[in-house]
C-alpha positions as CSV (number, residue, x, y, z in Angstrom):
1,M,15.5,-169.4,-6.5
2,K,15.1,-165.9,-7.8
3,F,11.4,-166.1,-6.8
4,F,12.3,-166.3,-3.1
5,T,14.8,-163.4,-3.2
6,D,12.2,-160.9,-4.5
7,Y,10.6,-159.2,-1.5
8,T,7.3,-158.7,-3.3
9,N,6.9,-162.4,-3.9
10,L,7.8,-163.2,-0.3
11,A,5.2,-160.7,0.9
12,L,2.5,-162.2,-1.3
13,L,3.5,-165.7,-0.2
14,V,3.2,-164.7,3.5
15,A,-0.2,-163.0,2.9
16,A,-1.5,-166.1,1.1
17,M,-0.4,-168.4,4.0
18,M,-2.0,-166.1,6.5
19,A,-5.3,-166.0,4.6
20,G,-5.2,-169.8,4.4
21,G,-4.7,-170.1,8.1
22,L,-7.5,-167.7,8.8
23,L,-9.8,-169.8,6.6
24,L,-8.9,-173.0,8.4
25,W,-9.1,-171.5,11.9
26,P,-12.8,-172.3,12.6
27,S,-12.3,-175.9,11.6
28,L,-9.2,-176.3,13.7
29,M,-10.9,-174.7,16.8
30,R,-13.8,-177.2,16.6
31,R,-11.2,-180.0,16.4
32,G,-13.5,-182.1,14.3
33,R,-15.9,-182.8,17.2
34,D,-19.0,-182.4,15.1
35,L,-20.1,-185.6,13.3
36,S,-22.5,-185.7,10.3
37,V,-25.3,-188.2,10.4
38,L,-23.3,-190.7,8.3
39,Q,-20.2,-190.2,10.5
40,A,-22.3,-190.6,13.6
41,T,-23.8,-193.9,12.3
42,Q,-20.4,-195.3,11.6
43,F,-19.1,-194.0,15.0
44,I,-21.9,-195.8,16.8
45,N,-21.6,-199.0,14.8
46,H,-17.8,-199.3,14.6
47,R,-16.7,-197.7,17.9
48,N,-19.6,-198.9,20.0
49,A,-20.2,-195.3,21.2
50,T,-22.5,-194.5,24.0
51,V,-25.3,-192.2,22.7
52,I,-26.5,-189.6,25.2
53,D,-29.7,-187.6,24.5
54,L,-29.7,-184.3,26.4
55,R,-33.2,-183.3,25.7
56,T,-36.0,-183.1,28.2
57,A,-38.0,-186.3,29.2
58,A,-40.9,-185.1,27.1
59,E,-38.8,-184.5,24.0
60,Y,-37.0,-187.8,24.5
61,G,-40.4,-189.6,24.8
62,Q,-41.4,-188.2,21.4
63,G,-38.5,-190.0,19.7
64,H,-34.8,-190.6,20.0
65,L,-31.9,-192.4,18.4
66,P,-31.8,-196.1,18.7
67,Q,-29.7,-197.1,21.8
68,A,-29.7,-193.5,23.1
69,R,-29.7,-193.1,26.9
70,H,-31.6,-190.1,28.3
71,V,-29.6,-187.7,30.5
72,A,-31.3,-184.4,30.7
73,W,-29.1,-181.3,30.2
74,D,-30.1,-180.1,33.7
75,A,-29.1,-183.4,35.3
76,L,-25.8,-183.7,33.5
77,P,-23.5,-182.6,36.4
78,S,-25.0,-185.1,38.8
79,K,-25.0,-188.0,36.3
80,M,-21.7,-187.3,34.6
81,M,-19.9,-190.2,36.2
82,K,-22.5,-192.7,35.0
83,I,-22.2,-191.8,31.3
84,A,-19.3,-194.2,30.7
85,K,-17.3,-196.3,33.2
86,N,-14.1,-195.5,31.2
87,K,-13.6,-191.8,30.3
88,A,-11.8,-192.9,27.2
89,H,-14.9,-194.7,25.9
90,P,-16.5,-192.9,22.8
91,V,-19.5,-190.8,23.6
92,L,-21.9,-189.2,21.1
93,L,-24.0,-186.3,22.4
94,T,-27.3,-185.4,20.8
95,C,-30.1,-182.9,21.4
96,Q,-32.7,-181.3,19.2
97,T,-30.4,-179.0,17.2
98,G,-26.9,-179.4,18.6
99,R,-26.8,-176.4,20.9
100,R,-27.1,-178.2,24.2
101,S,-24.8,-180.9,23.0
102,H,-22.0,-178.4,22.4
103,Q,-22.4,-177.0,25.9
104,A,-22.3,-180.6,27.3
105,L,-19.2,-181.3,25.2
106,A,-17.3,-178.6,27.0
107,V,-18.5,-179.9,30.4
108,L,-17.6,-183.5,29.7
109,K,-14.2,-182.6,28.2
110,Q,-13.5,-180.6,31.4
111,A,-14.4,-183.6,33.5
112,G,-11.8,-185.7,31.7
113,Y,-13.8,-187.5,28.9
114,T,-11.5,-187.8,25.9
115,E,-13.7,-189.2,23.1
116,V,-16.7,-186.9,23.1
117,F,-18.5,-185.9,19.9
118,V,-21.6,-184.1,18.9
119,L,-24.3,-185.1,16.3
120,Q,-24.2,-182.1,13.9
121,G,-27.7,-180.7,13.6
122,G,-29.0,-182.9,16.4
123,L,-32.1,-185.1,16.1
124,A,-33.5,-182.7,13.5
125,A,-30.7,-183.6,11.1
126,W,-31.0,-187.3,12.0
127,Q,-34.7,-187.3,11.1
128,Q,-34.2,-185.2,8.0
129,A,-31.7,-187.8,6.8
130,G,-34.4,-190.4,7.2
131,M,-32.7,-192.3,9.9
132,P,-34.7,-194.4,12.4
133,V,-36.2,-192.9,15.6
134,I,-37.4,-195.0,18.5
135,K,-40.5,-193.9,20.4
């Protein structure tokens, strides 16, 4: 108990807790919405997630994830209601690198979709992991 009565120890304890919080802040802000290739595979298989490819039609034609539906980033606002009938249904967004997917994540969350995730690193990470691509 003497440890907690010394103000120097309390100041160090508070500083350590603040430093830990600052280190965890980026992870907490993303709220775990990025899935690795392994996590995405499990998400698709176990949760029957709808996979949405946000790339252009030409990029999609060069290869995409199995079972991925094409919804170009430009057409997302008009096709948003057709992504899933139930807004609580799991959705996995993918693009080439993940940038468009993160933008789409914000749009879909604002529209009321609750289970939306992004493939971390996009199709590039998927291919680098040696996962199948459909042409």
